C-alpha positions in Angstrom: 0.2 0.0 -0.2 1.3 3.4 -1.0 1.8 6.1 1.3 -1.2 8.2 0.1 -3.2 5.2 0.1 -2.4 4.6 3.8 -3.6 8.0 4.5 -6.9 8.1 2.9 -7.2 4.8 4.9 -6.6 6.2 8.2 -8.5 9.0 7.4 -11.3 7.2 6.7 -10.9 4.9 9.9 -10.9 8.4 11.9 -14.1 9.6 10.5 -15.6 6.6 11.1 -14.3 6.7 14.8 -15.8 10.4 15.0 -19.4 9.1 13.7 -19.5 6.1 15.9 -18.8 8.6 19.0 -21.3 10.7 17.7 -23.7 7.6 17.9 -22.9 6.8 20.8 -23.8 10.2 22.4 -27.1 9.6 21.5 -27.1 5.7 22.6 -25.8 6.5 26.0 -23.8 3.7 26.2 -22.7 2.1 29.5 -18.9 2.1 28.5 -16.2 4.7 30.1 -14.6 7.0 28.0 -11.5 6.7 26.6 -9.3 9.7 25.6 -10.5 10.8 22.1 -14.0 9.8 22.7 -14.6 13.3 22.9 -13.5 14.1 19.5 -16.3 14.7 17.0 -15.2 17.1 14.3 -16.2 16.4 11.3 -19.1 13.9 13.0 -23.0 14.3 11.6 -25.4 15.3 14.3 -27.8 12.4 15.5 -30.4 13.6 17.4 -31.9 10.6 18.2 -30.9 6.9 18.2 -32.8 6.2 15.5 -30.7 8.4 13.3 -27.4 6.2 14.5 -29.2 3.4 13.1 -29.7 4.6 10.1 -26.4 6.1 9.3 -25.1 2.8 10.9 -27.5 0.9 8.1 -26.2 3.1 5.6 -22.8 2.5 6.2 -22.2 -0.6 7.8 -20.9 -2.7 4.2 -18.2 0.9 4.2 -17.1 0.4 8.2 -16.4 -3.8 7.6 -14.6 -3.0 4.4 -12.0 -0.1 6.3 -11.7 -2.1 9.2 -10.5 -5.1 7.0 -8.2 -3.1 5.5 -7.1 -1.2 7.7 -5.8 -4.3 9.8 -4.7 -5.9 6.9 -2.2 -2.5 6.5 -1.7 -2.0 10.3 -3.3 1.4 9.7 -6.7 0.6 12.5 -5.5 2.8 15.5 -9.5 3.5 15.7 -10.8 0.4 15.2 -11.4 -0.2 18.9 -13.4 3.1 18.7 -15.9 2.5 16.1 -17.3 -0.8 17.3 -17.4 0.9 21.1 -19.2 4.0 19.5 -21.6 1.9 17.8 -22.0 -1.0 20.5 -25.5 0.1 21.2 -26.6 1.0 17.4 -25.9 -3.0 16.5 -27.7 -4.1 19.8 -30.7 -2.4 19.3 -31.3 -3.9 16.1 -29.6 -7.3 16.6 -26.8 -7.4 14.8 -25.1 -10.5 16.1 -22.4 -11.2 12.6 -21.3 -7.7 12.7 -20.8 -7.1 15.9 -18.8 -10.2 16.0 -16.5 -9.4 13.2 -15.9 -6.0 14.0 -15.1 -6.7 17.7 -12.6 -9.6 16.5 -11.2 -6.7 13.5 -10.5 -4.4 16.8 -9.6 -6.9 19.7 -6.6 -8.1 17.1 -5.6 -4.7 16.4 -5.6 -3.9 20.1 -3.4 -6.6 20.6 -1.2 -6.0 18.2 -0.6 -2.8 19.6 -0.6 -3.6 23.5 -3.5 -1.5 24.0 -5.0 -2.7 26.7 -8.0 -0.4 27.1 -8.6 -0.8 23.9 -8.8 -4.6 24.0 -11.0 -4.4 27.3 -13.4 -2.3 25.3 -13.1 -4.8 22.4 -13.7 -7.9 24.8 -16.9 -5.9 26.2 -18.0 -5.5 22.8 -17.2 -9.6 21.5 -19.1 -10.5 24.9 -22.2 -8.4 24.0 -22.1 -10.3 20.3 -22.0 -13.5 22.0 -24.7 -12.6 24.6 -26.7 -11.2 21.7 -26.6 -14.5 19.8 -27.5 -16.7 23.1 -23.6 -17.9 23.6 -23.5 -16.3 27.4 -20.8 -18.6 28.5 -18.2 -17.5 25.7 -20.0 -13.8 26.8 -18.8 -15.0 30.7 -15.4 -15.7 29.9 -15.2 -12.3 27.4 -16.3 -10.6 30.2 -14.4 -11.4 32.8 -10.8 -11.0 30.8 -12.2 -7.4 30.4 -12.8 -7.0 33.8 -9.2 -8.5 34.6 -8.1 -5.7 32.4 -9.5 -2.5 33.6 -8.6 -3.6 37.5 -4.9 -3.6 35.8 -5.4 -0.3 34.7 -7.4 0.8 38.1 -10.5 1.6 35.8 -13.4 1.8 38.5 -15.9 2.7 35.8 -14.4 0.2 33.8 -14.7 -2.6 36.2 -18.3 -1.7 37.1 -19.3 -1.9 33.3 -17.6 -5.1 33.0 -19.0 -6.7 35.9 -22.6 -5.6 35.1 -22.6 -6.7 32.2 -20.9 -10.1 33.4 -23.4 -10.3 35.8 -26.5 -10.6 32.9 -24.4 -13.0 31.0 -24.2 -15.6 34.1 -27.7 -15.0 34.7 -28.3 -15.9 31.0 -26.2 -19.2 31.5 -28.1 -20.1 34.6 -24.9 -19.3 36.7 -27.4 -17.5 39.6 -25.3 -17.9 42.2 -22.1 -16.1 40.3 -24.5 -13.3 39.1 -25.5 -12.2 42.6 -21.6 -12.9 43.5 -20.8 -10.4 40.7 -23.9 -8.0 41.7 -22.6 -7.8 45.1 -19.3 -6.7 43.7 -21.1 -3.9 41.5 -22.6 -2.6 44.0 -19.8 -2.3 46.7 -17.9 -0.3 43.4 -21.1 1.8 42.8 -20.7 3.0 46.1 -23.8 5.1 47.6 -24.6 7.5 44.2 -27.4 7.2 42.6 -25.7 5.9 39.5 -27.1 4.2 36.7 -25.2 1.1 36.9 -26.4 0.8 40.6 -29.6 1.1 39.7 -29.2 -1.6 36.8 -27.8 -3.9 39.1 -31.1 -4.1 41.1 -32.9 -5.0 37.7 -30.5 -7.7 37.3 -31.2 -9.2 40.3 -34.7 -9.2 39.8 -34.0 -11.0 36.6 -32.0 -13.9 38.9 -34.7 -14.3 41.2 -37.1 -14.5 38.7 -35.2 -17.2 37.1 -34.6 -18.9 40.1 -38.6 -18.8 40.7 -38.0 -16.1 43.6 -40.7 -13.8 42.1 -41.4 -11.7 45.1 -37.6 -11.0 45.7 -37.7 -10.2 41.8 -40.5 -7.5 41.8 -38.8 -6.1 45.7 -35.4 -5.9 43.3 -37.0 -4.5 40.3 -39.2 -2.0 42.4 -36.0 -0.9 44.1 -34.1 -0.6 40.4 -37.1 1.3 38.9 -37.1 3.9 41.8 -33.3 4.3 41.2 -33.7 4.9 37.5 -35.9 7.5 38.1 -33.5 9.1 40.4 -30.6 9.4 38.2 -32.6 10.4 35.5 -31.7 7.1 33.1 -32.3 6.5 29.4 -35.2 5.2 28.0 -34.2 1.5 27.3 -33.4 0.9 30.9 -36.3 2.0 32.0 -38.1 -0.7 29.6 -35.8 -3.0 30.9 -37.0 -2.5 34.2 -40.8 -2.6 33.5 -40.2 -6.2 31.4 -38.6 -7.5 34.7 -41.7 -6.2 36.7 -44.0 -7.5 34.2 -42.5 -10.8 34.1 -42.3 -10.9 37.9 -45.9 -9.9 38.5 -46.9 -12.3 36.1 -45.9 -15.2 37.7 -46.9 -13.9 41.1 -50.5 -13.8 39.7 -50.8 -10.2 40.0 -52.0 -9.7 36.7 -53.1 -6.0 37.3 -49.4 -4.6 38.5 -48.2 -6.3 35.6 -50.8 -5.1 33.2 -49.4 -1.3 34.6 -45.5 -2.1 34.2 -46.6 -3.8 30.6 -48.7 -0.4 29.5 -45.2 1.3 30.7 -43.5 -0.4 28.2 -45.5 -0.4 25.2 -45.3 3.7 26.4 -41.6 3.6 25.9 -41.1 2.0 23.2 -43.7 3.9 21.0 -42.3 7.1 22.3 -38.5 5.7 21.7 -36.1 4.3 18.8 -37.0 0.9 17.3 -35.1 -1.3 19.6 -35.9 -4.9 18.1 -34.7 -7.0 20.9 -37.0 -5.0 23.1 -39.8 -5.1 21.1 -39.9 -8.6 21.1 -39.7 -9.3 24.8 -42.8 -7.0 25.1 -44.6 -9.3 22.8 -43.5 -12.1 24.8 -44.4 -11.3 28.2 -47.5 -9.6 26.6 -48.4 -13.3 25.8 -47.5 -14.5 28.9 -49.8 -12.3 30.7 -52.5 -13.0 28.5 -51.9 -16.5 28.7 -51.9 -16.6 32.4 -55.2 -14.3 32.7 -57.1 -17.2 30.0 -56.7 -15.1 27.3 -55.3 -17.8 24.8 -56.5 -16.5 21.5 -55.1 -13.1 22.5 -51.8 -14.9 23.8 -51.5 -16.6 20.8 -51.8 -13.8 18.9 -48.8 -11.8 21.0 -46.6 -14.7 20.4 -46.8 -14.9 17.2 -45.7 -11.1 16.9 -43.0 -12.1 18.7 -42.7 -14.8 16.5 -43.1 -12.5 13.2 -40.9 -9.3 14.4 -37.6 -11.7 14.5 -37.5 -10.4 10.7 -37.2 -7.2 11.7 -33.7 -7.7 12.8 -30.5 -9.3 10.9 -31.0 -12.3 13.9 -33.6 -14.0 15.8 -34.0 -13.0 19.5 -34.6 -15.6 22.0 -36.7 -17.1 19.5 -37.4 -20.5 21.4 -38.9 -18.1 24.3 -41.5 -17.1 21.5 -42.1 -20.7 20.1 -42.5 -22.1 23.0 -44.9 -19.5 24.0 -47.3 -20.0 20.4 -47.0 -23.7 21.6 -48.4 -22.9 25.0 -51.2 -21.0 23.5 -52.1 -23.8 21.2 -51.9 -26.1 24.0 -54.6 -24.1 25.9 -56.8 -23.8 22.6 -56.8 -27.7 22.6 -54.8 -27.9 19.3 -52.1 -30.4 20.6 -50.6 -31.3 17.2 -49.6 -27.0 16.8 -48.7 -27.1 20.1 -45.8 -29.9 19.7 -44.3 -28.6 16.5 -44.2 -25.3 18.3 -42.3 -27.1 21.2 -40.3 -29.2 19.3 -39.3 -26.3 16.9 -38.5 -24.7 20.3 -36.3 -27.6 21.3 -33.8 -28.0 18.3 -33.1 -24.0 19.6 -32.6 -24.8 23.2 -30.6 -27.9 22.1 -28.1 -25.7 20.4 -27.6 -23.4 22.7 -26.6 -25.6 25.3 -28.8 -24.6 28.8 -30.0 -27.3 30.5 -32.9 -26.2 32.6 -34.4 -24.4 29.1 -33.9 -27.7 27.4 -36.2 -29.4 30.4 -39.1 -27.0 30.6 -39.5 -27.3 27.0 -39.4 -30.9 27.1 -42.0 -30.4 29.7 -44.3 -28.9 27.7 -43.5 -31.1 24.5 -44.3 -34.1 26.9 -47.8 -32.8 27.9 -48.9 -32.5 24.4 -47.7 -35.7 23.6 -49.8 -36.8 26.7 -52.9 -34.9 25.5 -52.4 -36.4 21.5 -52.2 -39.9 22.8 -48.2 -40.5 22.6 -48.0 -41.6 26.3 -44.4 -43.5 25.5 -42.7 -40.4 23.7 -44.2 -38.4 26.7 -42.4 -40.4 29.2 -39.3 -40.4 27.4 -39.2 -36.7 27.5 -40.0 -36.9 31.1 -36.7 -38.8 31.7 -34.6 -36.9 29.0 -35.8 -33.2 31.3 -35.3 -35.1 35.1 -31.5 -35.8 33.7 -31.1 -32.4 33.0 -32.4 -31.6 36.0 -29.7 -33.3 38.0 -27.8 -31.4 40.3 -30.0 -27.9 39.7 -31.3 -27.1 43.2 -33.3 -24.0 43.1 -37.2 -23.5 43.5 -38.0 -23.3 39.7 -36.2 -26.1 39.0 -37.6 -27.8 42.1 -41.2 -26.6 40.9 -40.6 -28.2 37.4 -39.2 -31.1 38.8 -42.4 -31.6 40.5 -44.3 -30.7 37.0 -42.7 -33.4 35.3 -43.2 -35.8 37.8 -47.0 -35.3 37.7 -47.3 -34.7 33.9 -46.5 -38.6 33.4 
C-alpha cells in the first residue's frame, strides 16, 4: 500500500470513529470514555438513536471493508473506537454477525499494539455479541477478561461496566450464584451514589430471582431498580428493561393488574423511542405470557405470533425459542395439541443448540404435556426422563417446581 493510500485509509477510519462517537452520544452506552472519545469534529449530527441506526445501516458495508483493509495494512488505530461507539446501535438492531466481526478486528488491532484499554473495550463488545447470539458462556469468559484488564488499569468505571455485563451473562447461562456474587461486587464498587449501573444492578437482581423462581424477591429488586433509575434520570432503554422484568415477575406471582400496569409502561416507552428490536420482541413475549395467565389463549397466541414475526425485523432471531414455546403453550390452551407439539419441537431444537439444560428441560416438559394429550404416552415418558436428567444437580425453587410438574405430567 502506498503512503497516500494509507493516509486515505487512516482518514476514513478516523471519520468512522468520530461518527461512531456521535452515535454513542445519543445511544447512552454504559462504557467509560477513552482519550479521544469526545472528538466529534466533522462527525454527523444525530438527534436520536433512530438517526444513528439509519446512519449505521447506510454505512455498515463501508465500515466493515475499511476496518478489514485497515487491519491488513496496520492502519487500524481507531478500530476499537468504531465498534465501541456503535455498540448500542448494533445491539438495538440485533446485528450479531456484524458486531462479532468488527469486535474481532478491534481485538486483533488492540492486542497487536499492546493497547490494554482498547483490548478491554473490544472484549466487552465481543462479549456483547456472544450474549446477543445466545452464547452466554462465551460472553462470561470475555467479560471476565475485560474486568481483569480494567482492574490492572485501575479503571473503576470500566470494572463496574464489565461486571454489570458479566452478571447479565451469568444469569443467561444460569450461573445464578455467580451472578449474585458479581452484582454484590458491582454495588460495592458503585458505593452510595445514585448511579445508573447501581440501579441496573437491582434490575439484574430481579432477573436472577425470576430465573430462580423467587418472584416476590424479583418484584422487590425490580421496584428498587426502577426507583433508582428515576432518581438518576436514566435513558429510556433501561426503564424499558426494568418494566419488562416487573411485568414478568408480577405475572408469575399472579398479580395481573400490576403486571398490566408495567406492560403498559413498556408499550408507551417503545412507542416514544427508537425501534429497539430485542425490546419489541420481549414486550410481545411478556404480553403473551400475561394474557395466557389471565385465561385469554387466543389473544396470547396473537401476541406470541407477533414475537415470532418480529424476528424478521432484525438480522438475527432474538430469544426465538421463548417465542416458539409461547405459541406452543397458547395452542395447547386452545386444544390444538398437534400445533403445540410442532412449536415446542422447534423451540427444543434451538434450546439444544444453546446448551442450557434448564431451558431445554422446560421445553421438554411442554412437549411431553402435548404428547400426553395427543395419546403419545411413550414419547411423553421419554421426554420426561430426559428432562429430569437435565435437571439433575440444579437445586432452586424454579428447578424444584419444574421437577414436580414433570413427575405429575406422566
